[in-house]
C-alpha positions in Angstrom: 167.7 158.9 97.7 166.7 155.6 99.4 164.4 157.2 101.9 163.0 159.9 99.4 159.3 160.0 98.7 159.8 159.1 95.2 159.7 155.3 94.7 161.9 153.5 92.2 160.4 151.1 89.8 160.8 147.5 90.5 163.3 145.6 88.5 162.1 142.2 89.4 159.4 140.5 87.3 157.2 137.9 89.1 155.4 135.3 87.3 153.2 134.5 90.2 150.0 136.5 90.9 150.6 139.0 93.8 148.1 137.4 96.4 147.9 140.6 98.6 147.1 142.9 95.7 144.3 140.5 94.2 142.8 140.1 97.7 142.6 144.0 98.1 141.1 144.4 94.7 138.4 141.5 94.9 138.1 140.3 98.5 137.1 136.8 99.0 133.9 136.1 100.9 134.3 134.2 104.0 133.6 130.4 103.6 130.0 129.7 104.7 129.7 127.2 107.5 128.2 123.9 106.4 124.9 123.4 108.3 121.9 121.0 107.8 118.5 122.4 107.1 116.3 121.3 109.8 112.6 120.7 109.8 110.4 121.5 113.0 111.3 119.0 115.6 114.5 117.9 113.9 117.8 117.9 115.9 121.3 117.1 114.9 122.5 113.8 116.6 126.0 113.5 115.2 128.2 114.7 112.4 131.7 114.2 110.7 133.6 116.8 108.6 135.8 116.2 105.6 133.7 113.3 104.4 133.7 112.4 100.6 130.7 111.3 99.0 131.4 108.9 96.2 129.9 110.0 92.8 132.2 108.6 90.3 133.1 104.8 90.3 136.3 104.7 88.3 137.9 107.7 89.8 137.3 110.2 92.6 137.5 113.4 90.5 133.8 113.8 90.4 133.3 113.1 94.2 131.9 115.7 96.6 133.5 116.9 99.8 131.4 118.0 102.6 130.0 117.2 106.0 127.9 114.1 106.9 125.2 114.7 109.4 122.7 112.3 111.2 119.6 113.8 112.6 116.5 112.3 114.1 114.8 112.4 110.6 117.5 111.9 107.9 121.2 111.4 106.8 122.3 114.5 105.3 125.4 115.5 103.3 126.1 119.0 103.0 128.8 120.3 100.5 129.9 123.7 99.1 130.1 122.0 95.7 127.0 120.5 93.9 126.3 118.3 91.1 125.3 119.8 87.6 121.7 120.4 87.9 119.3 119.8 85.2 117.2 122.7 83.9 114.1 120.9 85.0 114.7 119.1 88.2 112.0 118.3 90.8 112.9 119.6 94.3 111.7 118.0 97.4 110.6 120.5 100.1 111.2 118.2 103.1 114.6 116.6 101.7 117.7 118.0 100.1 119.5 116.7 97.1 121.7 114.4 99.3 119.3 113.8 102.1 118.1 110.2 102.9 115.1 109.7 105.3 116.2 107.2 108.1 113.2 105.1 107.5 114.5 104.6 103.8 117.9 103.1 105.0 117.6 99.4 104.8 121.1 98.4 106.0 124.1 100.3 107.4 127.5 98.8 106.4 130.9 99.9 107.7 134.1 98.9 106.0 137.8 99.2 106.8 140.0 98.8 103.7 143.2 98.5 105.6 142.2 95.6 107.9 139.8 94.1 105.3 137.0 94.1 107.7 133.2 94.8 107.3 130.2 95.0 109.6 126.5 95.4 109.2 125.5 97.7 112.0 122.2 97.6 114.0 120.8 99.5 116.8 123.1 99.7 120.0 125.8 97.8 118.5 129.7 98.4 119.0 132.2 99.0 116.3 135.6 97.8 117.0 137.5 99.2 114.0 137.6 102.7 112.7 135.5 102.8 109.4 137.1 104.2 106.2 133.9 103.7 104.3 130.1 103.7 104.9 127.7 102.1 102.5 123.9 102.8 102.9 121.6 100.4 101.1 118.3 102.2 100.7 114.7 100.7 100.3 114.2 103.0 97.2 116.9 100.9 95.4 119.7 103.4 96.0 123.3 102.4 97.2 125.2 105.5 98.6 128.9 105.5 99.6 130.8 107.7 101.8 134.6 107.8 102.4 136.4 108.8 105.7 140.0 109.3 104.2 140.3 112.8 105.7 137.8 112.6 108.4 138.8 111.9 112.1 138.5 108.3 113.0 136.4 108.9 116.1 133.9 111.2 114.5 133.6 108.8 111.5 132.8 106.0 114.0 130.3 107.9 115.9 128.3 109.2 112.9 128.1 105.6 111.6 126.8 104.3 115.0 124.3 107.2 115.2 122.9 106.4 111.7 122.6 102.7 112.6 120.9 103.5 115.9 118.4 106.1 114.8 117.4 104.2 111.7 116.1 101.4 113.9 113.8 103.1 116.3 112.4 100.9 119.1 108.9 102.5 119.5 106.4 104.0 117.1 106.5 107.3 118.9 110.3 107.6 118.2 109.5 108.0 114.6 110.2 111.6 113.4 106.6 112.1 112.4 105.6 112.6 116.1 108.1 115.2 116.6 107.3 117.0 113.3 103.6 117.1 114.1 104.1 118.1 117.6 106.2 121.0 116.6 104.8 121.9 113.1 101.1 121.9 114.3 101.5 123.2 117.8 103.4 126.4 118.1 105.6 127.3 121.0 103.4 130.0 122.3 100.6 127.4 122.8 98.4 128.2 120.1 96.5 125.2 118.6 96.6 124.6 114.9 96.6 120.9 115.2 97.1 119.4 111.8 95.4 119.8 108.5 91.6 120.5 108.1 90.2 117.6 106.0 87.5 120.1 104.6 90.0 122.9 103.9 90.7 122.3 100.3 91.4 118.6 100.6 89.5 117.0 97.7 90.6 113.4 98.5 88.0 111.7 101.0 89.9 110.3 104.1 86.9 108.0 104.9 87.4 108.8 108.7 83.9 110.1 109.0 80.4 108.8 108.0 79.7 111.5 105.4 82.6 110.2 103.2 81.1 106.7 103.3 77.6 108.2 102.5 79.0 109.8 99.4 80.6 106.6 98.2 77.4 104.7 98.6 75.5 107.1 96.6 78.3 107.4 93.9 78.2 103.7 93.2 74.5 103.3 93.6 74.7 100.8 96.5 71.1 101.4 97.8 70.9 98.2 99.9 74.0 99.2 102.0 74.4 101.5 104.9 77.2 103.2 107.2 77.6 101.3 110.4 78.8 103.1 113.5 79.1 100.3 116.1 83.0 100.5 115.9 83.1 104.1 117.2 85.8 104.2 119.8 87.1 101.0 118.3 84.8 99.0 120.6 84.2 96.1 118.4 87.4 95.5 116.4 90.8 97.2 117.0 92.0 97.2 113.4 88.7 98.3 111.6 87.8 102.0 111.1 85.2 103.5 113.2 82.9 103.8 110.1 82.2 101.3 107.4 79.6 99.9 105.2 77.4 96.9 105.8 74.2 95.4 104.2 70.9 97.1 105.2 69.5 93.7 106.3 72.2 93.2 109.0 71.2 94.9 112.2 73.9 96.3 114.5 73.0 93.7 117.2 73.6 90.9 114.8 77.1 92.5 113.8 78.0 92.7 117.4 77.1 89.0 117.9 79.2 87.8 114.8 82.2 89.9 115.4 83.7 87.5 117.9 83.6 84.7 115.3 85.9 86.6 112.9 89.6 86.8 113.0 90.5 90.0 114.9 86.8 90.6 115.2 87.1 92.0 111.6 83.5 92.2 110.3 83.1 91.9 106.6 83.7 95.2 104.8 81.9 96.6 101.7 84.3 97.8 99.0 82.4 98.8 96.0 79.3 98.2 94.0 79.0 97.4 90.3 76.5 99.3 88.2 74.5 95.9 88.0 74.1 95.8 91.6 76.9 93.2 92.3 78.9 94.2 95.4 82.6 93.6 96.2 83.1 92.6 99.8 86.3 91.6 101.7 86.2 89.3 104.8 88.5 87.7 107.2 88.3 84.0 108.1 86.1 82.7 110.8 88.1 81.5 113.7 85.4 79.4 115.4 85.0 76.1 113.2 81.7 75.3 114.9 80.2 78.6 114.0 81.6 78.9 110.5 78.9 77.5 108.4 76.1 79.4 110.3 77.9 82.8 110.2 79.0 82.5 106.6 75.5 81.6 105.6 74.0 84.7 107.4 76.6 87.0 105.9 76.1 85.5 102.4 72.3 85.8 102.7 72.5 89.4 103.7 74.9 90.2 100.7 72.4 88.3 98.4 69.5 90.4 99.6 71.4 93.5 98.6 71.6 92.3 94.9 68.6 93.4 92.7 68.5 89.8 91.3 69.1 88.0 94.6 72.2 86.3 92.9 74.3 84.0 95.0 77.7 85.1 96.4 80.9 83.8 94.9 83.8 83.4 97.3 87.5 83.9 96.3 90.0 82.4 98.7 93.0 84.6 98.2 95.3 82.6 100.5 94.9 79.5 98.4 95.6 81.3 94.9 98.0 84.1 95.6 101.7 84.4 96.9 101.9 85.2 100.5 103.8 88.1 102.1 107.0 86.1 102.5 107.0 85.2 98.8 106.5 88.7 97.8 109.4 89.9 100.2 111.8 87.2 98.8 111.0 88.3 95.2 111.7 92.1 95.9 115.1 91.2 97.5 116.0 89.2 94.4 114.8 92.1 92.3 116.9 94.5 94.3 120.0 92.3 93.8 119.5 92.4 90.1 118.7 96.0 89.8 121.2 97.8 91.9 123.7 95.4 93.4 124.8 93.1 90.6 126.5 94.9 87.6 124.3 95.9 84.8 125.4 93.6 82.1 125.6 94.3 78.4 123.6 91.1 77.6 120.1 91.9 78.3 119.1 88.4 77.9 121.0 87.3 80.8 119.5 90.4 82.8 115.9 89.5 81.7 116.5 85.8 82.6 117.7 86.9 86.1 114.6 89.2 86.3 112.3 86.2 85.5 114.0 84.1 88.1 113.2 86.7 90.9 109.4 85.8 90.3 108.4 89.5 90.8 107.0 89.9 87.3 105.3 86.5 87.8 103.6 87.8 90.9 102.5 91.0 89.3 101.0 89.0 86.5 99.3 86.5 89.2 97.6 89.4 91.0 96.5 91.1 87.8 95.1 87.7 86.4 93.1 87.1 89.7 91.7 90.5 89.7 90.4 89.9 86.0 88.7 86.8 87.3 86.9 88.8 90.0 86.0 91.4 87.4 84.6 88.5 85.3 82.3 87.5 88.1 81.1 91.0 88.7 80.7 92.1 85.1 79.7 89.0 83.0 78.3 86.7 85.8 76.7 89.6 87.7 77.2 88.0 91.1 78.4 89.5 94.3 82.1 88.6 95.3 83.6 88.0 98.6 87.4 88.3 98.9 88.5 85.9 101.7 91.8 86.3 103.5 92.9 85.1 106.8 93.2 88.5 108.4 91.9 90.5 105.5 94.7 93.2 105.6 97.2 92.3 102.7 96.2 90.4 99.6 92.7 91.7 99.7 93.9 95.3 99.7 95.5 94.6 96.3 92.8 92.7 94.6 90.0 95.0 95.7 91.9 98.1 94.5 92.8 96.5 91.1 89.2 95.4 90.5 88.0 99.0 91.1 90.8 100.4 88.9 89.7 98.1 86.1 85.8 98.8 86.4 85.5 102.3 87.8 86.8 105.2 85.8 86.5 107.5 88.9 89.3 105.4 90.4 91.5 106.3 87.6 91.3 110.0 88.4 93.9 111.7 90.7 91.6 112.1 93.7 89.6 108.9 93.1 92.8 106.9 93.0 93.9 108.6 96.3 90.5 108.0 97.8 90.8 104.4 96.8 94.1 103.9 98.7 92.7 105.7 101.7 89.7 103.5 101.7 91.1 100.0 100.9 94.6 100.4 102.6 94.6 103.1 105.2 91.3 102.8 106.8 91.0 99.1 106.2 94.0 98.6 108.5 96.9 97.4 106.3 99.9 96.9 108.4 102.0 99.8 107.0 104.2 99.9 110.1 105.1 96.2 109.9 105.2 95.8 106.2 107.4 98.8 105.7 109.4 97.6 108.8 109.8 101.1 110.0 110.9 99.8 113.3 113.1 97.2 111.9 111.9 94.7 114.7 110.7 91.8 112.8 111.8 91.1 109.3 109.4 88.2 108.9 106.7 90.8 109.0 108.2 93.0 106.3 106.7 92.8 102.7 106.3 95.3 99.9 102.6 94.6 99.5 101.9 98.2 98.6 104.7 98.5 96.1 103.4 95.4 94.4 100.0 97.0 94.0 101.6 100.2 92.6 103.5 98.0 90.1 100.2 96.2 89.1 98.7 99.6 88.7 101.4 100.9 86.6 101.0 97.8 84.3 97.5 98.8 83.7 98.6 102.4 83.3 101.2 101.4 80.8 98.7 99.6 78.6 96.1 102.4 78.8 97.9 105.7 79.5 95.2 108.0 78.2 92.6 106.4 80.6 94.4 107.8 83.7 94.6 111.3 85.0 98.0 110.9 86.7 101.4 110.0 85.3 103.9 107.2 86.1 105.9 109.9 87.8 103.1 110.3 90.3 103.1 106.5 91.0 106.8 106.7 91.6 106.5 109.6 94.0 103.8 107.7 95.8 106.0 104.8 96.4 108.8 106.9 97.6 106.5 108.7 100.2 106.4 105.5 102.2 109.9 106.2 103.5 109.2 109.9 104.6 107.8 109.0 108.1 105.9 112.3 108.5 102.4 111.3 107.0 99.8 109.3 108.6 99.1 107.5 105.5 102.0 105.1 105.6 102.9 105.3 109.3 100.6 103.1 111.2 99.1 99.6 111.1 95.4 100.8 111.6 93.5 104.0 112.5 93.3 103.0 116.1 97.0 102.6 116.6 97.6 106.2 115.1 94.9 107.5 117.7 96.5 105.8 120.7 100.1 106.7 119.9 99.3 110.3 119.1 97.4 110.7 122.4 100.2 109.1 124.4 102.7 111.3 122.6 100.7 114.5 123.2 100.3 113.6 126.8 104.1 113.0 127.3 104.9 116.4 125.5 102.1 118.3 127.4 100.5 119.2 124.1 97.1 120.4 124.6 94.6 118.8 122.2 91.4 120.6 123.1 88.4 119.0 121.6 90.5 116.8 119.5 91.1 113.4 120.8 94.5 112.9 119.1 97.2 114.6 117.0 96.1 115.2 113.5 98.9 113.9 111.2 99.0 115.4 107.6 97.9 112.8 105.0 100.3 112.3 102.1 97.6 113.6 99.7 98.5 117.1 100.8 101.2 117.2 98.1 102.0 120.8 98.9 104.1 119.7 101.9 106.6 117.8 99.6 106.4 119.7 96.2 105.8 123.1 94.8 102.8 123.7 92.7 105.0 123.7 89.6 106.4 120.2 90.5 103.1 119.0 91.2 102.1 119.6 87.6 104.3 116.6 86.8 101.4 114.4 88.1 99.1 115.7 85.2 98.9 113.3 82.3 98.5 115.2 78.9 97.3 112.0 77.4 94.3 111.7 79.8 90.9 111.5 78.0 88.4 112.7 80.6 84.9 111.9 80.7 83.8 115.2 79.4 85.9 117.6 77.4 85.2 121.1 76.2 85.6 122.4 72.6 84.9 125.6 70.8 82.7 125.3 67.7 81.6 128.4 65.7 82.4 130.5 68.7 80.3 128.5 71.2 81.8 126.5 74.0 80.4 122.8 73.7 81.0 119.6 75.6 81.4 116.2 74.1 82.4 112.7 75.1 85.4 111.5 73.6 84.6 108.6 71.1 86.7 107.2 68.5 86.2 104.7 65.6 87.2 101.0 66.0 90.1 101.6 63.5 91.6 104.4 65.5 91.5 102.4 68.7 93.0 99.3 67.1 95.7 101.3 65.6 96.7 103.4 68.6 95.7 101.9 72.0 96.2 98.2 71.1 99.8 98.5 70.2 101.3 101.7 71.4 104.7 102.6 70.0 107.5 102.3 72.5 107.9 106.3 72.6 104.5 106.3 74.2 105.3 103.7 76.9 106.9 106.2 79.1 109.1 104.2 81.6 108.7 100.7 80.1 111.3 98.6 78.3 110.1 98.5 74.7 111.6 97.1 71.4 113.3 100.5 70.7 114.5 101.3 74.1 117.9 100.8 75.7 117.1 97.2 76.9 116.3 95.9 73.4 114.4 92.7 73.1 116.1 90.0 71.0 115.2 86.9 69.1 114.7 84.9 72.2 112.0 87.1 73.5 110.2 86.9 70.1 110.5 83.2 70.4 109.0 83.4 73.9 106.1 85.5 72.7 105.3 83.1 70.0 105.4 80.3 72.5 103.0 82.2 74.7 100.5 82.6 72.0 100.8 79.0 70.9 100.2 77.8 74.4 97.1 79.8 74.7 95.7 78.5 71.4 96.4 74.8 72.5 94.6 75.1 75.7 90.9 74.9 76.0 89.3 78.3 76.8 87.8 78.9 80.2 84.8 81.2 80.5 87.0 84.0 82.1 89.4 83.7 79.2 86.6 83.9 76.6 85.4 87.0 78.5 88.9 88.5 78.1 89.1 87.5 74.4 85.7 89.2 73.8 86.9 92.3 75.5 89.9 92.6 73.3 87.9 92.1 70.2 85.8 95.2 70.7 87.0 98.9 70.8 88.2 100.1 74.1 86.2 102.7 76.1 88.7 104.6 78.2 85.9 105.6 80.5 84.6 102.0 80.9 86.0 98.6 81.7 89.8 98.1 81.1 91.4 94.7 81.2 95.3 94.1 81.1 96.9 91.9 78.6 98.3 89.1 80.6 100.8 87.2 78.6 104.2 87.5 80.2 105.6 89.3 77.1 102.9 92.0 77.6 104.3 93.0 81.0 107.1 95.5 81.1 109.7 96.6 83.7 108.9 99.7 85.7 112.0 101.3 84.7 111.2 104.7 86.1 110.9 103.1 89.6 113.4 100.2 89.6 116.2 101.3 87.2 116.1 105.1 87.8 119.4 105.1 89.8 121.1 102.9 87.1 122.7 105.3 84.6 123.7 102.5 82.3 120.0 101.7 81.7 119.2 105.3 81.0 119.1 107.5 77.8 121.4 110.4 78.7 119.8 112.9 76.4 116.3 111.9 75.9 114.1 108.7 76.0 110.4 108.3 76.8 110.4 111.7 78.7 110.9 113.6 75.5 107.4 112.4 74.5 106.1 113.5 77.6 107.7 116.8 77.1 106.2 117.3 73.6 102.8 116.1 74.6 102.8 118.6 77.6 103.8 121.5 75.3 101.3 120.5 72.8 98.5 120.2 75.5 99.5 123.5 77.1 99.1 125.3 73.8 95.8 123.7 73.1 94.5 124.8 76.4 96.0 128.3 76.0 94.2 128.8 72.6 90.8 127.4 74.0 91.1 129.9 76.9 91.8 132.7 74.5 88.8 131.7 72.4 86.5 131.7 75.4 87.7 135.0 76.7 87.5 136.6 73.2 83.8 135.6 73.0 83.1 136.8 76.6 84.9 140.1 76.0 82.9 140.9 72.8 85.9 140.2 70.4 88.5 142.3 72.4 90.8 139.7 74.1 93.3 142.4 75.3 94.3 142.4 79.0 92.4 139.3 79.8 93.3 136.9 82.8 95.3 133.9 81.7 94.8 130.8 83.6 97.8 129.2 85.0 99.0 126.1 83.1 98.5 122.6 84.4 101.6 121.2 82.5 105.2 121.2 83.8 106.5 121.9 80.2 104.7 125.0 78.9 104.3 126.2 75.3 105.7 129.5 74.3 103.9 132.8 74.9 102.9 133.1 71.1 101.7 130.0 69.1 104.0 130.9 66.2 107.2 130.7 68.3 108.4 127.2 68.8 109.3 126.2 72.4 112.8 126.0 73.3 114.2 122.5 73.8 115.2 121.7 77.3 118.8 121.7 78.2 119.0 118.1 79.6 116.3 115.6 80.0 117.4 111.9 80.9 115.1 109.0 80.6 114.9 109.0 84.4 113.6 112.5 84.7 112.9 114.0 87.3 114.7 111.6 89.8 118.3 110.6 88.8 120.9 113.2 89.1 124.0 113.6 86.9 126.7 111.1 87.7 126.7 107.3 88.0 126.0 107.1 91.6 128.8 104.8 92.7 127.7 101.9 90.3 130.3 100.0 88.4 130.8 100.6 84.9 129.0 98.8 82.0 132.2 96.8 81.5 131.5 94.6 84.5 134.1 91.9 83.8 136.7 90.9 86.5 139.5 91.9 84.1 138.2 95.4 83.7 137.7 95.8 87.4 141.2 94.7 87.9 142.7 97.1 85.4 140.6 100.0 86.9 141.6 99.0 90.5 139.9 96.2 92.2 140.5 97.7 95.7 137.7 100.2 94.8 135.1 97.4 94.5 136.3 95.1 97.3 134.0 96.4 100.0 130.9 96.6 97.8 131.4 93.3 95.9 132.1 91.3 99.0 129.0 92.6 100.6 126.8 91.8 97.8 126.0 88.1 99.0 126.0 88.9 102.6 123.8 92.0 102.6 120.9 90.6 100.9 
């Protein structure tokens, strides 16, 4: 019976699942190997397995396990698990959710909890202890922690040293952008596709050819100015572009003669012309004191001749009235300490007082005020203005752009704003390589001048959101693009440096350039390299009031210019409710203003009334007494109480400062849906008229909004699943930050050892 074919029923009952049976019924898929996604030219330098990325601060139950990889482009963390994704979340095409570009790494800090040791790693340094923790301080205000509890000590040490070394390249050609362009735009078979074609769909002028300058001269009506070509091949000045604009009355021979008297041979540059004929010019200092008076008179005389009324020139010395680059850098370091290193306190009065002590907001206000004074000279006094700066490559970039933003509505469009940056920053020779400190060679040269400009532009945007075609999301993304070292826009100190380094790199890699003289790097304005078309719609501002809008009246498509009554302007644009100030700290937001700030506002007003009005202050008061023309002059309100914190940029990684299920982004969502529905109805009316009253099977134009309306106007749009006030940047989780109860007692009760490494580094790191 024991060996018969008939099997007896088992009498033992198991309370554990039979593993073999389950495996046969539902075989498990093999575990996928963790591999980093690499771009063309990107290689893996070092890696460590069984690494824990810290997500939760109080406990490790939310942390992710995976592989930490260092490449020649980024620090990448790959995990089988993932954080809960938002229904609407922006996806970067070049970077994964847990990727950090090496250029974005500010400092690499290693910690050994057992020995109580810590070390800030630089290039080619040794590490005498095995790290148990790695902390990366990032330039975009993130702090990211990795734990090596289960990783091998040697692999942990090697990956830390690799990150420190490759985040400190010794030469510009070691930046990843060169490898990327060399592989991406030159195939292995030798075919030459060399970069992007500026004429192939690029609507943003790059100002690297004379035709772009010609169009700008005609657009602004600068009839007494011409394109100068004497710097072709960078023959005159190494830091100027090959093409720029000068007065008609100045001959090329005179310019060649005067060039040697200016600092770095930087001949005065034309920036923009007011409709009255007043020109905005930027100029470096004259290095030869004996020739200073003669050369200045000759330049001023030529600019005066270009004015219809032959008005005298007003000179604005920026070095004497504005903070220098060291002051700006010191303010940013203090701001970073307040925003991401110090605990976010419950008392916003203490937080705001710390913010004030950093002087960052004070400098933003100073630059805006000075730009308004220049606008006063151009608009009310009707005189040409020369912006004087020692080297004409930092402060003048900020002021010239702010003046044009306030005066010229074209610069408030998306492509106009991008062309403005290309003209006044990239081609004019702002030292992006040094100011961003991509090589981390000289900390004294580092300064966030461009970020300060973006903050100033955001302040203007925040006060007049309907005047700008783009959103604050676009400004935030633009600031982040400085740390993706692929685009020529933020990679070099001047056009000549880009040309020389790319030629040398092409020669060393045996890349045949053909008729091109250098590698053609992609500009950052080709946003399709970073974001999908859907994500790019986040740049479109649904509040934007364009110069000409279309409407349908009695079946006829008509155009009209947006005009509103004085009552409407005073009730909407003068004091926007906090829901419309997307990204700012308003009275109803999470950082509520208290009585002390109300008193501060009253003191500001009383001080202004007590002081005697200057002509420029009277000009500002007259401006605010009239209705605002969104397609005309825009001036910012300059009291300290009027300036807001750019929360979407500086506080987006601080969950304690966010609204978990809403915030200002909900307003953007509703406006986008409403705008999309209006455009859809307008298109249907146009097509109905064109099809003779039968709108069936008609082509539907794609929406320009990220949040779209429903297919039928009668069906309300479904609410999003999750939208935080830091959309679309901050992921779910508190990103290793301490809780809002940041007292020593609460830290002790929650386990002070967790915060030992981060806290002790706070004062030493920055």
